[in-house]
C-alpha positions in Angstrom: 1.2 6.5 9.8 1.5 10.2 10.0 0.7 12.6 7.0 4.1 13.9 5.2 5.3 17.3 6.3 8.3 19.2 5.5 10.9 17.0 7.2 14.5 16.1 6.7 15.5 12.4 6.6 18.9 11.1 7.6 20.0 7.5 7.3 23.1 5.6 8.6 24.1 2.5 6.7 24.9 -0.5 9.1 25.5 -3.2 6.3 24.1 -4.0 2.9 24.1 -6.9 0.6 23.4 -7.4 -3.2 22.6 -11.0 -4.4 21.7 -12.1 -7.9 20.8 -12.8 -10.3 19.3 -16.4 -9.6 19.8 -16.4 -5.8 17.7 -17.4 -3.0 17.4 -16.3 0.7 20.1 -18.1 2.9 17.7 -17.4 5.9 13.8 -17.8 5.8 13.6 -15.4 8.8 15.4 -13.1 11.0 14.9 -10.2 13.4 17.0 -7.2 13.3 17.9 -4.5 15.8 17.5 -1.7 13.1 15.3 -1.0 10.1 15.9 -3.3 7.2 14.9 -3.0 3.4 14.7 -5.7 1.1 13.9 -5.0 -2.7 13.5 -7.3 -5.8 15.5 -6.1 -8.8 14.5 -9.2 -10.7 12.2 -12.1 -9.5 9.7 -12.3 -6.7 9.3 -13.3 -3.1 6.7 -13.8 -0.5 7.1 -11.9 2.8 5.3 -11.8 6.3 6.0 -9.3 9.1 3.6 -9.4 11.9 0.2 -9.4 10.5 1.4 -8.1 7.0 2.1 -10.4 4.2 2.3 -10.4 0.4 4.2 -11.0 -2.9 7.1 -8.5 -3.7 7.6 -8.0 -7.4 10.2 -6.1 -9.2 10.3 -2.4 -8.4 8.9 -2.9 -5.1 10.5 -3.3 -1.5 9.6 -4.3 1.9 10.5 -2.2 5.1 10.9 -4.0 8.4 10.9 -1.9 11.6 13.4 -3.0 14.4 12.4 -5.9 16.5 10.0 -7.5 14.2 10.6 -10.9 12.7 11.0 -10.8 8.9 9.9 -13.9 7.2 10.5 -14.5 3.6 10.2 -17.0 0.9 11.7 -17.1 -2.7 9.1 -17.7 -5.5 11.3 -17.2 -8.5 15.0 -16.6 -9.1 16.0 -13.4 -7.4 18.3 -10.5 -7.7 17.6 -8.5 -4.6 19.1 -5.9 -2.2 19.2 -6.2 1.5 20.0 -3.0 3.5 20.2 -2.6 7.3 20.1 1.1 8.6 19.1 3.5 11.2 17.0 6.5 10.5 16.4 9.9 11.9 13.5 12.2 10.8 13.3 15.7 11.9 10.8 18.6 11.2 13.5 21.3 11.8 12.6 21.8 15.4 12.5 18.3 17.0 13.2 14.8 16.1 10.4 12.7 15.0 9.5 8.9 15.6 10.3 7.0 12.4 7.6 4.5 13.2 5.0 7.3 12.8 6.2 8.1 9.3 7.6 4.8 7.8 5.5 2.1 6.7 5.9 -1.5 7.8 5.6 -4.0 4.9 5.5 -3.8 1.0 6.1 -0.3 -0.6 4.9 0.2 -4.1 6.2 3.3 -6.0 4.2 5.3 -8.5 7.5 6.3 -10.5 8.7 2.7 -11.2 11.5 3.7 -13.5 13.0 6.0 -10.9 13.1 3.4 -8.2 14.6 0.7 -10.4 17.2 3.2 -11.6 18.0 3.7 -7.8 18.2 0.0 -7.2 20.7 -0.3 -10.1 22.9 2.4 -8.6 22.8 0.6 -5.2 24.7 -2.4 -6.5 28.3 -0.8 -6.0 27.6 2.5 -4.5 30.2 3.5 -1.8 28.9 3.9 1.7 28.2 7.7 1.7 26.4 7.5 -1.5 24.4 4.5 -0.5 23.1 6.6 2.5 22.1 9.2 -0.1 20.3 6.7 -2.2 18.4 5.6 0.9 17.4 8.9 1.8 16.1 9.4 -1.7 14.0 6.1 -1.6 12.3 7.1 1.7 11.8 10.7 0.7 10.3 9.4 -2.7 7.9 7.2 -0.6 6.9 10.0 1.6 6.2 12.3 -1.2 4.1 10.0 -3.3 2.3 8.9 -0.3 1.5 12.7 0.4 0.3 13.2 -3.0 -2.0 10.3 -2.9 -3.5 11.5 0.3 -3.9 15.0 -1.0 -5.7 13.6 -4.2 -8.1 11.8 -1.9 -9.3 15.0 0.0 -12.1 16.9 -1.9 -12.2 20.7 -1.4 -15.8 21.1 -1.9 -17.5 21.0 1.6 -20.6 19.2 0.3 -18.3 16.6 -1.4 -16.3 16.2 1.9 -19.4 15.5 3.9 -20.7 12.9 1.3 -17.2 11.0 1.6 -17.2 11.1 5.2 -20.7 9.4 5.3 -19.9 7.0 2.5 -16.7 5.9 4.3 -18.6 5.6 7.7 -21.4 3.4 6.1 -19.7 1.8 3.2 -20.4 -1.8 4.5 -24.2 -1.1 5.2 -27.2 -0.9 3.0 -26.3 2.6 1.5 -28.1 4.6 -1.2 -26.6 7.6 -3.0 -30.2 9.1 -2.8 -30.0 9.0 1.0 -26.5 10.6 1.0 -27.5 13.2 -1.4 -30.6 14.1 0.8 -28.5 14.3 3.9 -26.4 17.2 2.4 -29.3 18.9 0.6 -28.3 18.0 -2.9 -30.2 15.9 -5.4 -28.5 12.7 -6.8 -27.6 14.2 -10.1 -26.0 17.3 -8.2 -24.1 15.0 -5.8 -22.8 12.8 -9.0 -21.7 16.1 -10.8 -19.7 17.5 -7.8 -18.3 14.2 -6.8 -16.9 13.5 -10.3 -15.6 17.1 -10.6 -13.7 16.6 -7.3 -12.6 13.0 -7.3 -13.0 11.8 -11.0 -15.6 9.0 -10.3 -19.3 8.8 -9.3 -20.3 8.4 -5.6 -21.5 4.8 -6.5 -18.0 3.9 -8.0 -16.2 5.5 -5.1 -18.5 3.3 -2.7 -17.6 0.2 -4.9 -13.9 0.9 -4.8 -13.9 1.0 -1.0 -16.1 -2.4 -0.8 -14.0 -4.1 -3.3 -10.7 -3.1 -1.4 -11.9 -4.9 1.6 -13.2 -7.8 -0.3 -9.7 -8.3 -1.8 -8.2 -8.3 1.7 -10.8 -10.8 2.9 -10.3 -13.1 -0.2 -6.4 -13.0 0.3 -6.2 -13.2 4.1 -9.1 -15.2 5.2 -10.9 -18.4 4.4 -14.4 -16.9 4.5 -17.1 -17.9 1.9 -18.2 -15.7 -0.9 -21.5 -15.1 0.9 -19.7 -14.1 4.1 -17.4 -11.7 2.2 -20.3 -10.3 0.4 -22.2 -9.7 3.7 -19.1 -8.0 5.3 -18.8 -5.9 2.3 -22.3 -4.5 2.1 -23.9 -6.8 -0.5 -26.9 -8.7 0.0 -25.7 -12.1 -1.7 -22.8 -13.8 -3.2 -24.2 -13.8 -6.7 -24.4 -10.0 -6.9 -21.2 -9.5 -5.2 -19.4 -11.7 -7.7 -21.0 -9.8 -10.7 -19.7 -6.4 -9.3 -16.2 -7.8 -8.4 -16.0 -9.3 -11.9 -16.9 -6.2 -13.5 -14.3 -4.0 -11.8 -11.5 -6.6 -11.4 -11.8 -8.4 -14.7 -11.8 -11.8 -12.8 -14.2 -13.6 -10.5 -13.6 -13.5 -6.6 -12.8 -17.1 -6.9 -10.1 -16.6 -9.7 -8.9 -13.7 -7.5 -8.4 -15.7 -4.5 -6.7 -18.5 -6.3 -4.3 -15.8 -8.1 -3.0 -14.8 -4.6 -2.4 -18.0 -3.2 1.2 -18.9 -2.7 
């Protein structure tokens, strides 16, 4: 997905439906000619689109691009919004491809209170105002995504080089002493600069990258803990489990079980 630029978003409502509370999906799957938004106002549901899947909670939504099959299953009594719409994005000079800017799958917002308030307004909004609300939701997503991306980009050139090396070799045997020496710093200098730029130490940054991959493997595969440990840069399952439990506050096995449907 492309980074956010100063662009305009225009949606055209095709159809919309609000169900709830306590309702379930009438169809377990469908394929649409245009974009579809499905959002939970109360309750939870499981979704799958192509290779993406997960559980959608209150204040979250799913975006499904045209032509893909949208599978869903109610997990608890729902109040939900369904909206089918077309979208045009422009940078002021030319039309842009929405697929390059819009996500496929679950969308989680930083400003939860704002999105829930928008959902409430969607219940009975007239067509012209509904399109305004859709524009606002998508613009909020793009704006928050851009903010998150900019937060991840360090300004210090030495820290940039360290980040690039850590990301490239995150799942290998990697020491911060080696990373520091590559860019001409001592380990303590690298740590100080890293914390000033990103708010965490290089070791914690590396661990966050590894554990994000571990969570995906625990959720989406049947790989053993030893296999996952090796794929994420750890020598053995015991040490991997200790690190995972410390940062996630539950064991890898407990996390895997908690994500099962």
